[in-house]
N, C-alpha and C positions, 0 to 999 in steps of 0.2 A: 652744515647750514644751521644757524641758530635763529630762532624766531621768538619774539616777545610781543605781548598785547594784553588788552583788558579781557577779563573773563567773559563778559557778556558779548563781546564782539569777535572773540577768537573761537571759531567753530571748526571742528575736525570731523569730516564726513567721509564715510567709506563709499567707494564707487563699485565695490564687488557686488555682483547681483545676489549672491547667497547671503549677504548681510542685510539686505532689505533697507538700505539707507540708514544704517547705524551712524549716529552722530552724537557728539558731546562737546562741551566747552572746556578750554584750558587756558592758562596764562602764559605758557612757554613751551617750546619744543626744540629738539635737536635732531637733525636728520643726518645719518651717517651714509654718505654717498656710496662708499665702498661696500658696506654690508646691506644697504638698503633697509636699515632698521630705523624706526622713529621712536624717540623717547619724549613723552609729553608730561608736563608738570602742571600743578595748580588745578587739577581736575577735581571738582567737588562731587559730581555724580555722573553716572552713565545710565540712561534710560534703556531698559530692555523689557519687553512685554509691559506689564503694569508696574514694574519695580524700578527703584532707584538704587544703583549699586555704587557704593562709595569706596574708592580705592584707598588703601592705607597710605598715608603721606601724600595723597593726591597724585600719585605717579601711575602712568600708563605706558606700556611698552608694546609697540606695534611691530610685528615681525615682517620680514620681507615678502611674505605671502599675503600680507594684509590682515592676518588674524591677530587678535589681541592676546598677549601673553596672559596666562592664568594669574589670578590674584590670590594672595594669602592675607589673612587677617583683615579682610574687607568687611564692610557692613552692607546689609541688604535691607531696604525699607520697602515693604509691600502692603498695600498698593500705594501709588503716589497720590491718589485722590484723598483717601482717608488716613493713610499712614498708621494703620492699626498695628502692624507687626514690624518689629525691628530685630533682625537676625545679625548676630555678631560672630567674630572669628571665622568668617566665611572663607572657604577655599572654593573659588568660583571662576568659571570660564564663561565669558560672554560670547555667545555664538553669533548673535545677530540682534537686530532691533526687536525680534520677536521671541527670542529664547536665550536662556543661559543654563548652566549645569553646575553641579557641585554639591556642597553641603555646608551647613552653618549651625551655630548654636542658637537655640531659642530659649529665652528666659521665661519659663512657665511658672505662673503664679496661680496656685490653686485657691479654692473657695475659702480656705483658712489663712490665706496670705503667706503660705510657705512657698519658697522659691526652689525650682529645679532647673538645671540646664539640660535641655533636650536637643539631641542632634537631629536636625531636619535635613532631608535630602530628597533625591528622586524627583527633582523639580519637573512639573508638567505645566502645560499652558492650554487653557480651554475656555470656552464660553461658559459662564456660570449664571444660572437664572437667579432672580431675587429670592427664591425659596431654597437655594443651595444645590439645585440639581446641576450636574455636570453634563454638558451637551457634547455630542460627537461633532457637530458642525462648528466650523471656524470661519464661516463666511463673513461675519460682521467685522472681523479684525480686532474686536475688543476682547483680548485674551487676558485671563486672570491667572496669577501664579497659584499652583497647587503643590504643596510639599507635605511629605509624610515622614513619620518616625515610627519605628517599631520598638515598643517598650517591653523589656523583659523584667523578671522578678529581681535580678541582681541590680537593676537600675534604681530600685527602691523609690519609685515615684508614687506619691500619695495624692489622691484627688481631694481628700479632706483628712482631718485627723483620724488616724487609725483605719484608713480606707486605702489599701494598697492596690495598685493598678498594673495590669499587663495588657498589651494589645496595641492597636493602631491609634495614633494621633494624626489628624489631618488638618492642615492649615489651608483654608480657602481665603485668599487675600482680601476679598471684599467684605468678609465677615470678621467681626472682632474676636469671636471665640473659636477656639479649636473644637473640632468635632471628635468624639471619642467612640471607639467601638472595640470592646475587648471584654475583660473580666475584672471584677474587684474581689478582694479578700479582706473582710474585716479582721483587723489585727488583734487576735485573741490568743496569742502564743502562750500567755500565762496560764490559760485554762484549756489544755489539749482535749479535754473531754467534750468540748463544744467547738463550734466553728471549724476552720480548716478547709472550707469548701470554696472553690472559685465560682463566682456567679456572673453570668453574662450581663454585660452592661453597655448601654449606648446612651450618650448624652453630650453635654458640652461642659467646658471648664467653668462656665459662669454659674451653673446651677448646683444646688445642694445635691449630693449623691443620694438618690432614692431608688429602691427596688421594690417591685410588687411581690408580696409574699402570698402565693396561692398554690393550688394543686399543680400548676405547671412548672413551678420552680424546681429545677433539678441540677445535679452535678454528675456528669457521666451517665445520665439516664436514670439516676436514683433520686427520689424526691428528697427535698430538704424541708426541715420543720423548725418551728419556734414553739416550744411548749414543754410539757411534762409527759412522760411515757412510762408504761409499766411493762417490764419484760414478760413475754409470753412464757408460761411454764415455770416461772420463778416462784419459790416459796419463801425466799428471803432476798434482801438487797435488790428488789425489783425496780424501784423508782429511779428515774434518771432524767436530767434536763436535756433539751436541745436548743440550739440557737444558730440558725442557718446551718444545721448539720443533719446528718442522716440518723435514722433510728437504728438501734442495734440489730433489729430484725424487722422485716416488713409486717410480721404478725403481731408485733408489740402493740399494746393498747394505748390509745390516746387519752390521757387524763385531762389534758388541756392543750388547745391549739390556738395560736394567734395568727390571724390573717389580716392583710392590709399593706400599708406602705412602711417599708423599713428605711430608716435614716439615722443620721448622727446628729445629736444635740450637744455640740461641743461646750457651750457655756455651762451646762449641767453635767458634762462628762458622762454621757450615757448614749447607748444605742436604744432605739425604740421601734416598735411596730404599732402603728396607729391605724385602726379600721376606718372604713368610710362611715359605717353606722356606729355612733358613739356608744351604743349599748352592747356592741360586740366585744370580744376579748382583746385586751391590749397587753403588750409586753414591754418591759424596760430592762436594760442591762447596764448597771453601773460598773464598768470594767475595772476601774481603779480600786473599787471596794470589793469586787467579786460578788456582787449581789444582783440576782435576778428578781424582778417584781412582776408577777403575773396577775392580772385582774380580769375577772369575768366569770364564766360558767365552768364548772369542773365536773367531770364524770368520774367520781371517786371509785365506782365499781368497775371502771374500765370501759364501759359501754353506756350509752344513754339509757335511762330507765324512766318509766312513768311513775314509779313508786316514790322516788325522791329527787329533788332538784337542789343543787348546791351552787351558790354564788359567793364571791368574796375575793380575797387577795391572798396570793401565796408569795412568800419570800424565800428564796433559795440562796443559801450561803455556799458558794462554790469552794471556799477554802476548807470549811468544816463539813460540807455536804449535809447541812442541817436544813430541814424543810419545815416552815411554819405557815399555817393557813388560818386566816381570820374569815369565818364563813357565816352565812345564813343558810339554813336548811329547811326545805318544805317537804313534808312527808304526806303522801296520799295513800295511807294504808287502807286496806279494804275493811274498815271497821264499821259496824252499824252506827247510824247517827245517834240513837239513844245511848249506846256505849260511850261514844265520844263525848256527848254532853254530860253524862254522869261523871266521867273521869275529869272533865274540865271543872265541873262544879266542886268536886271533892278537892281538887288542887287549890282552887280559890279559897275554900274554907280552911284548908291546912295552912296556907300562907297567912290568912287573917288571924288564925289562932296563934301562929308563931310570931306575929308582928313583923312579917317580912314585907317591908315597903320599898325594897330595892328594885327600881324599875329596870326592865330589860331593854327598853327603847328610849333613846335620847334623840329627838328629831334633829338636833343640831350637831350631833356627833358625826365627824367626817367619815369615819369607817362605816357607820350605819347608813349614812346617806349614799355612799358609794355602792353598798350592797343593795339597797332599796332600788336605786336607779337601774340596776341590772334586771330587775323584775318588771318594773312598771315604766321605766324610761325617765329621762331627766326632767321633762316638763311636768309630769304628774308628781315626781318626787319634790320638785320645788313647790308645787301646790300643796302637797302634804305638809311640808315644813311650815308654810305660811299658816295653814289652817290649824296646825298643832300648837301654835303660839297661844291659842285661846284655851287649850286643854288637850289632854291625851285623846287621840283618835285610834281605835283598834285598826290594825292593818287590813283586816278582812272587810271593814267598812269603806276603806279607801279603794280596794280592788278585790274582786272576787278571786283573783289569782291566789290570795292568801286564805281562802276558805278551804283549808285542808285539815286533815285529822290531827296534825301536829306541825307547828311552825316554830322553829328555833331561830330567834333573831340574832343570837350570839352563840357560836360554837367554835372556840379556838382549838385548832388541831396541830399536832406535830406528827412527824413520821418516825416510826421505829423500824429501822432497816432489818433487824434480826427477826422481828415478828411479821415483817412485811405488812404493817398496819399503820393507819392513822389513828391517833388517840387524842381525846380532849384533854385540855389543861384549864384549870380554873372553873369558875361557875358557868352554868349554862343559862342562857336567856330564853325563856319561853314567851313567845308573843301571844299565841292563842292555840286553843285546842278546839277545832271545829269553829262554831260560832260563839264560843265562850272566851272572853278576853282574859288573859292571865297577866301579861306584862310584868314578869317578875324574874329576877335572877335566883336560881336554885342550885343546890348541889346536884351533881349528876355526872354521868360518864357516857361518852360516845366512842365507839370503836368501829372502824371499817377495816376488815381484814381481807387481804388479797392472797388467796391460796389456790394454787393450781390443783393441789391434791384433794382438798376437801370442799372446794368451792368458796366463792366470796361470801362474806358475812357482814351484816350490819347489826350492831348492838347499841341499844339506848337504855340507860338505866337512870330514871329520875328518882333521886334519893332525897325526898322531901323531909323525911324524919325516919327514925328507926321503925316506926309503925306505919309509915305512909310512903310507899314507893311503887313504881311502875317499871316493868321491864319488857322490852320488845326485842325480838330477834328476827331479822329478815335473811333467809338463807335459801339458795336454790329456787328463788321465785316464790317462796312460801313465808308467810308471816306467822310468828309465834308470839304469844303474850301471856304474862301472868303478873299479878299485882298483890299488894297487901289488902286490897279492897275485895272482900268476898262477893259483894254484889256485882262489881265489874267482872270478876272471874266467872260468876254464874252466867252473866250476859254473854261472855265470850264462849263459854263452854256449852251453851245451849244453842238452839237453832239459829239465832241471829248471827252469831259469830261463825259457826261452822258453815252456814249457807254461803257466806262470803269468802270462805277459804282461810279463815283464821284458826290457827291451832292453839288450843289451851295447853300450855307446857307446865312441866313440874316445877314447883317452887325451888327445888334444889338446883335447877339449871340457872336460875337467876342468882342464887347465892354463890354458885361456883364462878359465874362471870364477875360479880363484884369483887370477890376475893382475888381472882386472877388479875383483874385490872389494877387493883390497889397494890398488889405485890409486884407485878411486872413494871408498871409505869410510875407508881408513886414511891416504889422502893421500900415499902414497909414490910416488916417481918410477919410471920403468921401469928406470933404472939401479940404483936401490936394490933393486928387485924381483929383478933378475938377480943381485945380490950375495947376496940371501937364498937363492937356489937353490943357492949354493955353500957355504952354512954351515948348520949345524943350527939349528932354531928354539930360542929361549930356553925354559928350563924354566918351566912354569906356576907362578906364585906366587900363593898363596891369601891373600886379605886378608879382614878382618872384613866389609867392605862394599865392593863394587866401586865405583870412582869413576864418577860419572854425568856426563853432558854436558848443557849447555844449561839447567841449573836452578840 
């Protein structure tokens, strides 16, 4: 028996109770009396639950038991109200007006507009609340399609550039975006010393992938970090970076830690960690260049100390494993106030006699502003910049946080893996000594040694001229000092210095440090060093940007 008719007026309805009134429209049909099979053509779609299923070629085959034959290469549109989701290449069986089964391809477009084919299946039908909760009750009869996919690493599905995903993807038909619950892996395969950890993630495909970096972030129960660390017990090659990775040992020291929101900034081709408080530590990783940029507070001795504070920016080149730090250092040495004032006054006079007019502070310099804001905050930094346009303002008059025995506004450091030490390069900028404003670039040497055997050490040598210098060493919680100024030495060596726990040290110790520093880090020979002792140091030359090494 052959039948023809218009689409809108030709309705095929199931009378089987288990199909709950399944019906659809078609333009033609052929009924085989002998086999009791019905072939229907011109079918645009069949409604089941909240979906419209579109048969390939518009053909439907009804078997003699009233069941529809399974479809191949069909299209599923869910739901019919919003039509948010179109599934293709579907192998689907329509069970009734209320359910269907099978699987289909979902064209997943991530936040970066990259496209992946996801195989969705396991169709379920339930009531879904406006906030996305799935209810056990089906009393309303308003059932929504729910489909899921399980994504494995071999599927290579990225939620964003360089953000690999594994886990569950769930489609709730009334909602435009898939919900995700699984793990992400930042794609850092080029640098196996960092990364490599799968991180729990829950979100939707519409949002940028962000992860909260805090103490609770773990992989397999072990904490993950972003920062710089120092190996416990190491006397060389102790410094290493982390970026969503574990420490080599739980006992390793944290030189720098970034906490906050981790994400991907694709236009600038970088990963970042941005804190809620803008004065807290930040981290950036430019993976194409292999550069980590860490900005904020550093514990150069491995643990926080009240003796000195370091802020600034560290750049880590992962290809060469070179570390460069641009820092500001605040030292709160236990020196008597008269000693600090005398030292400051002598340095001012020495600079005036030498004609040293190279300022250590430039209020508009971006690096200086960044360091200053870590101490006093962005608002007060902007205020300082504005007020400084009328003339130089000593830092300690802007904030009492700078009223320290020694403030270095500029100390550029590099890391020497063999010595397990940070050492200064180029001139040193002295902001102030106590309440004496210096604001001058001077020759000098700073070294921070990390030694498990002998203890951590901090050395500062201010080399103003062959006849004017000051040397400090902080070791095992004790400060030692000696200088070319006999009056300062006397003040340190008498009651005022000793009462505060300051040790007057032998001048030979200062000479040995200077010699070792210049030979080890400047590469000069002992003969060249001896020549330098007989001639005055070259005047400090200020450049727009100090030349860097190893980058």
